[in-house]
C-alpha positions as CSV (number, residue, x, y, z in Angstrom):
1,M,24.0,-6.8,-1.4
2,I,21.2,-5.9,-3.7
3,T,20.2,-8.6,-6.3
4,K,19.6,-7.9,-10.0
5,K,15.9,-8.6,-9.4
6,E,15.8,-6.0,-6.7
7,Q,17.7,-3.5,-8.9
8,L,15.0,-4.1,-11.6
9,L,12.2,-3.6,-9.1
10,N,13.8,-0.4,-7.8
11,S,14.4,0.9,-11.3
12,A,10.8,0.0,-12.4
13,L,9.4,1.8,-9.3
14,E,11.3,5.0,-10.1
15,L,10.5,5.0,-13.8
16,F,6.8,4.0,-13.4
17,V,6.3,6.8,-10.9
18,T,8.1,9.4,-13.0
19,K,7.2,8.4,-16.5
20,G,4.0,6.3,-16.1
21,F,3.4,2.7,-17.3
22,H,3.5,3.6,-21.0
23,G,6.4,6.0,-20.7
24,A,8.7,3.5,-18.9
25,S,9.9,1.0,-21.4
26,T,11.4,-2.3,-20.4
27,N,14.6,-1.2,-22.2
28,N,14.8,2.0,-20.0
29,I,14.0,0.0,-16.9
30,A,16.8,-2.4,-17.6
31,K,19.3,0.4,-18.5
32,N,18.4,2.3,-15.3
33,A,19.0,-0.9,-13.3
34,W,22.3,-1.5,-15.1
35,V,21.3,-4.9,-16.3
36,S,20.6,-6.3,-19.8
37,N,17.1,-6.7,-21.3
38,G,17.7,-10.4,-21.1
39,I,18.1,-10.3,-17.3
40,L,14.9,-8.3,-17.0
41,F,13.0,-10.8,-19.1
42,H,14.6,-13.7,-17.2
43,Y,12.8,-12.4,-14.0
44,F,9.7,-10.9,-15.6
45,K,8.4,-12.2,-18.9
46,T,6.4,-9.1,-19.7
47,K,6.0,-5.5,-18.4
48,E,2.6,-6.5,-17.0
49,E,4.4,-9.3,-14.9
50,L,6.9,-6.7,-13.7
51,I,4.1,-4.3,-12.6
52,I,2.2,-7.0,-10.8
53,G,5.4,-8.3,-9.2
54,L,6.3,-4.9,-7.9
55,Y,2.7,-4.3,-6.6
56,I,2.8,-7.6,-4.7
57,K,6.3,-6.8,-3.3
58,I,5.2,-3.4,-2.0
59,K,2.0,-4.7,-0.4
60,E,3.9,-7.5,1.3
61,E,6.4,-5.0,2.6
62,L,3.6,-2.8,4.1
63,I,1.9,-5.8,5.7
64,A,5.1,-7.1,7.2
65,F,5.8,-3.6,8.6
66,L,2.3,-3.3,10.1
67,E,2.4,-6.7,11.6
68,S,5.7,-5.9,13.3
69,Q,4.3,-2.7,14.8
70,N,1.1,-4.0,16.3
71,Q,1.8,-7.3,17.9
72,N,0.7,-6.6,21.4
73,I,-2.4,-4.3,21.0
74,S,-5.5,-6.1,22.2
75,N,-7.9,-3.2,22.4
76,P,-9.8,-3.3,19.0
77,E,-10.3,0.5,18.8
78,L,-6.7,1.3,19.6
79,R,-5.5,-1.5,17.2
80,I,-7.5,0.1,14.3
81,K,-6.2,3.5,15.1
82,E,-2.6,2.4,15.4
83,I,-2.8,0.4,12.1
84,L,-4.2,3.4,10.4
85,I,-1.4,5.7,11.8
86,W,1.4,3.2,10.9
87,S,-0.1,2.7,7.5
88,I,-0.1,6.5,6.9
89,L,3.4,6.9,8.3
90,W,4.7,4.0,6.1
91,W,3.2,5.4,3.0
92,I,4.5,8.9,3.7
93,E,8.0,7.5,4.2
94,N,7.7,5.4,1.0
95,K,6.0,8.0,-1.2
96,N,7.1,6.5,-4.5
97,K,5.6,3.2,-3.4
98,Y,2.4,5.0,-2.5
99,Y,2.2,6.7,-5.9
100,F,2.9,3.4,-7.7
101,I,0.1,1.6,-5.8
102,Q,-2.3,4.4,-6.6
103,Q,-1.3,4.1,-10.3
104,V,-2.0,0.4,-10.3
105,H,-5.4,0.9,-8.4
106,F,-6.5,3.3,-11.1
107,S,-5.3,1.2,-14.1
108,P,-6.4,-2.0,-15.8
109,Y,-3.5,-3.8,-14.1
110,I,-5.4,-4.0,-10.9
111,L,-7.7,-6.5,-12.7
112,E,-4.7,-8.8,-13.4
113,I,-3.8,-9.2,-9.7
114,P,-5.5,-12.5,-8.6
115,P,-8.3,-11.9,-6.1
116,F,-6.8,-14.4,-3.6
117,I,-3.6,-12.2,-3.5
118,Q,-5.6,-9.1,-3.0
119,E,-7.5,-10.8,-0.2
120,T,-4.3,-11.9,1.4
121,H,-3.0,-8.4,1.4
122,M,-6.2,-7.2,3.1
123,Q,-6.3,-10.0,5.7
124,L,-4.8,-7.8,8.5
125,Y,-7.4,-5.1,7.9
126,I,-10.2,-7.7,7.5
127,E,-9.4,-9.3,10.9
128,M,-9.2,-6.0,12.7
129,V,-12.5,-4.9,11.3
130,E,-14.2,-8.2,12.0
131,N,-12.8,-8.2,15.6
132,A,-14.2,-4.6,16.1
133,K,-17.5,-5.7,14.7
134,D,-17.6,-8.7,17.1
135,E,-16.8,-6.3,20.0
136,K,-19.7,-4.0,18.7
137,I,-17.5,-0.9,18.7
138,I,-17.9,0.0,15.0
139,K,-21.1,0.6,13.0
140,D,-22.8,-2.5,11.7
141,L,-21.9,-1.8,8.0
142,P,-20.8,-4.4,5.4
143,L,-17.2,-5.4,5.8
144,Y,-16.0,-4.2,2.4
145,L,-17.8,-0.8,2.8
146,I,-15.8,-0.3,6.1
147,L,-12.6,-1.3,4.4
148,S,-13.3,1.0,1.5
149,I,-14.0,3.9,3.9
150,L,-10.7,3.2,5.7
151,S,-8.8,2.9,2.5
152,G,-10.3,6.1,1.1
153,Q,-9.5,8.0,4.3
154,I,-5.9,6.7,4.4
155,N,-5.4,7.8,0.8
156,A,-7.0,11.2,1.5
157,I,-4.7,11.8,4.5
158,C,-1.6,10.6,2.5
159,D,-2.4,12.8,-0.5
160,Y,-2.8,15.8,1.9
161,L,0.4,15.0,3.8
162,L,2.5,14.5,0.7
163,S,1.4,18.0,-0.5
164,K,2.5,19.5,2.8
165,K,6.0,20.3,4.0
166,T,5.4,19.7,7.7
167,Y,3.2,17.7,9.9
168,T,3.4,16.0,13.3
169,K,2.3,12.6,14.5
170,Q,-0.3,14.5,16.6
171,D,-1.8,15.8,13.3
172,I,-2.1,12.3,12.0
173,E,-3.5,11.0,15.3
174,E,-6.2,13.8,15.2
175,W,-7.1,12.8,11.6
176,V,-7.3,9.1,12.5
177,D,-9.6,10.1,15.4
178,M,-11.8,11.8,12.7
179,V,-11.8,8.6,10.7
180,W,-12.8,6.6,13.8
181,G,-15.7,9.0,14.1
182,I,-17.0,7.8,10.7
183,I,-16.9,4.1,11.5
184,G,-17.0,3.9,15.4
185,K,-20.1,3.7,17.5
């Protein structure tokens, strides 16, 4: 059974993606979730708190999914490629969540997310890149430059795939190999 808080988060996601942050009022979010404004403000004191809570929830869902997919991969190159593939597939299957995260990244709300939370969400990627650097299989570039390159490429592939009607997993694997060509030795 879905909780009222989950109803609100689902409603907020739908309305933020379709109407934007300013076009989606808390009143409309509550109405769309079939709850009162009082219930919304019980869980989220402000719209900003709702946006940040939704952002954190989506990032935690993605990380939990990725961790469940890659438990037994010890080869660092294969691990990076598989995490990239699964990241792309998850975002494509959850396109509204992808669009919402992009909205937050290009808005002032990103500055409201505490750095330690952002770092926690990046931990899986940080560990895989550091492991690959230790194994000397990726270029000796600063950690956050590599993470930015990976993030940018994931976004570019997702944007492209979301504009297409068809694609195969082999297409995604080929594009991930291209990304590996950027960072790999």
